[in-house]
C-alpha positions in Angstrom: 3.2 5.6 14.5 2.5 7.1 10.9 1.5 5.5 7.8 3.3 6.8 4.7 2.1 5.7 1.3 3.6 5.8 -2.2 1.4 6.3 -5.2 2.2 5.4 -8.9 5.1 3.1 -8.1 4.4 0.6 -10.8 4.4 1.7 -14.5 1.3 -0.3 -15.5 -0.7 1.0 -12.6 0.2 4.6 -13.6 -0.9 4.0 -17.1 -4.2 2.3 -16.1 -5.2 5.5 -14.3 -3.7 7.7 -17.1 -1.2 9.3 -14.8 2.3 10.4 -15.8 5.2 8.1 -14.7 6.7 10.0 -11.7 10.5 10.8 -11.5 10.4 10.7 -7.7 8.2 8.9 -5.2 4.5 10.4 -4.9 3.9 10.4 -1.2 0.7 10.7 0.9 -0.1 9.8 4.5 -2.9 8.1 6.4 -3.6 8.5 10.2 -3.4 5.5 12.5 -7.3 5.4 12.5 -7.1 4.2 9.0 -5.8 0.8 10.0 -8.1 -2.3 9.5 -6.7 -5.1 11.4 -7.3 -8.8 12.3 -9.3 -9.6 9.1 -12.2 -7.4 10.4 -14.9 -6.7 7.7 -14.4 -3.5 5.6 -17.6 -1.4 5.4 -17.9 0.8 2.3 -18.4 4.4 3.4 -21.9 5.8 2.6 -20.2 8.8 0.8 -18.5 6.8 -1.9 -20.1 5.0 -5.0 -16.7 3.9 -6.4 -14.5 2.3 -3.8 -11.4 0.5 -5.1 -8.9 -2.0 -3.7 -5.2 -1.5 -4.1 -3.1 -4.4 -2.7 0.5 -3.4 -1.6 3.7 -4.6 0.2 4.0 -2.9 3.5 7.4 -2.1 5.1 7.6 -1.8 8.9 10.4 0.6 10.2 12.4 -0.9 13.1 14.8 2.0 14.0 14.9 5.8 14.2 16.2 7.5 11.1 16.5 10.9 9.3 18.2 11.6 6.0 19.1 8.0 5.5 21.7 7.1 2.8 20.6 4.5 0.2 23.4 2.2 1.3 22.2 2.2 4.9 18.4 1.9 4.0 18.2 -1.8 4.4 19.2 -1.5 8.1 15.9 0.2 8.8 13.6 -2.7 8.2 13.7 -6.4 8.6 10.2 -7.5 7.9 7.4 -6.9 5.5 3.8 -7.4 5.4 0.8 -7.1 2.9 -2.2 -4.8 2.9 -4.7 -2.8 1.0 -4.9 0.9 0.4 -8.6 1.4 -0.2 -9.4 4.5 -2.4 -12.8 6.3 -2.8 -12.0 6.7 -6.6 -15.0 8.9 -7.3 -14.1 11.4 -4.5 -10.4 11.3 -5.5 -11.2 12.1 -9.1 -13.5 14.9 -8.2 -11.0 16.6 -5.9 -8.2 16.2 -8.4 -10.3 17.7 -11.0 -10.5 20.8 -8.8 -6.9 20.8 -7.9 -7.7 20.1 -4.3 -5.8 17.8 -1.9 -7.4 14.2 -2.0 -6.6 12.9 1.5 -10.3 12.3 2.1 -10.5 9.7 -0.6 -7.4 7.9 0.8 -7.1 8.4 4.6 -10.6 7.8 5.8 -11.3 5.3 8.7 -10.3 1.7 8.0 -8.8 2.4 4.6 -5.5 0.8 5.3 -5.8 -3.0 5.6 -2.7 -4.5 7.3 -2.0 -8.2 7.8 -1.7 -9.9 11.3 1.7 -11.4 10.7 4.7 -9.9 8.9 7.5 -11.9 7.3 11.2 -11.6 8.1 13.2 -10.3 5.0 15.6 -13.2 5.6 12.9 -15.7 5.2 12.1 -14.5 1.7 13.4 -16.4 -1.4 14.7 -13.0 -2.8 14.3 -9.7 -1.0 14.6 -7.8 -4.4 11.8 -9.9 -6.1 8.9 -10.1 -3.7 5.8 -11.8 -5.2 2.2 -11.0 -4.0 -1.4 -11.2 -5.2 -4.8 -10.3 -4.4 -8.0 -12.5 -5.0 -11.4 -11.3 -5.1 -14.2 -13.8 -4.7 -11.8 -16.6 -5.6 -10.3 -15.0 -8.6 -6.9 -13.4 -8.9 -7.3 -9.6 -9.8 -3.8 -8.2 -8.9 -0.4 -9.9 -9.2 2.7 -7.9 -8.2 6.6 -8.3 -8.0 8.5 -5.8 -6.1 11.3 -5.9 -8.8 8.8 -4.0 -11.0 8.6 -1.0 -8.6 9.7 2.1 -10.2 11.3 3.1 -6.8 12.5 0.2 -4.8 12.0 -0.1 -1.1 15.5 1.2 -0.1 15.1 4.2 -2.5 11.7 4.9 -0.8 13.2 4.9 2.5 15.9 7.4 1.4 13.4 9.7 -0.2 10.9 9.6 2.7 13.6 10.3 5.3 14.5 13.4 3.6 11.2 14.9 4.7 9.9 12.8 7.7 11.9 11.4 10.6 11.2 7.6 10.5 10.4 6.1 13.9 10.0 2.6 15.1 6.7 1.0 14.1 6.1 3.6 11.1 4.6 1.7 8.1 5.3 2.4 4.4 2.8 1.1 2.0 4.9 0.8 -1.2 2.5 1.2 -4.0 0.2 -1.0 -6.0 0.5 -2.9 -9.3 -1.9 -2.9 -12.2 -5.4 -4.4 -11.8 -7.0 -2.2 -9.2 -10.8 -2.2 -9.3 -14.1 -1.7 -7.4 -15.4 -3.7 -4.4 -18.9 -4.4 -3.7 -20.8 -5.5 -0.7 -20.4 -9.3 -0.1 -17.0 -9.5 -1.8 -14.2 -11.5 -0.2 -10.7 -10.3 -0.4 -7.6 -12.5 0.1 -4.0 -11.4 0.0 -0.9 -13.7 -0.5 2.7 -12.9 0.0 5.0 -15.5 -1.6 2.2 -17.8 -1.6 1.1 -17.5 2.0 -2.2 -16.0 2.8 -1.8 -12.8 4.8 -5.4 -11.4 5.0 -8.9 -12.7 4.2 -11.9 -10.5 4.9 -15.3 -9.4 3.7 -16.7 -6.2 2.4 -19.9 -5.1 3.9 
């Protein structure tokens, strides 16, 4: 199982980080050791002083595929979930300034929060307009709608499958909307997908 992540997939988020709007999906990967499951607490690593949350829709691949045409992409997933792509922003910026890869800031242990229960695509009000939000300490800090993605889910699957064979159980983190920000010890993070709570955990 691999975790494929999409960066800068919402215009407002790209702008808030002073990044250019991409013309094709920006991809990076995380190892399976990055997963944080079952509402376990998230421990801020000692080597970062600026750890940010990024709430995202997660797609779970349900069949083997390579070089998938867009018209068939919808066949490769039938449920979605919600998670967080934690980012050590200080480390990321330092590495980017030097022109170096920044996997360390994204792919560290437990940096990929994943909900325990996924939702069937057929159960969603509109598979092309999926609403989600993140609350921090009882206040909403991020709100997203998949219709605002620069690259919709099917486009992402088509693009990813050019380079990587998709396998059953692979996860795609589809990008975060505007509103990313830091977490501190003691914070409580709650994620909602179409109004249903999907994760609830503490930062330690």
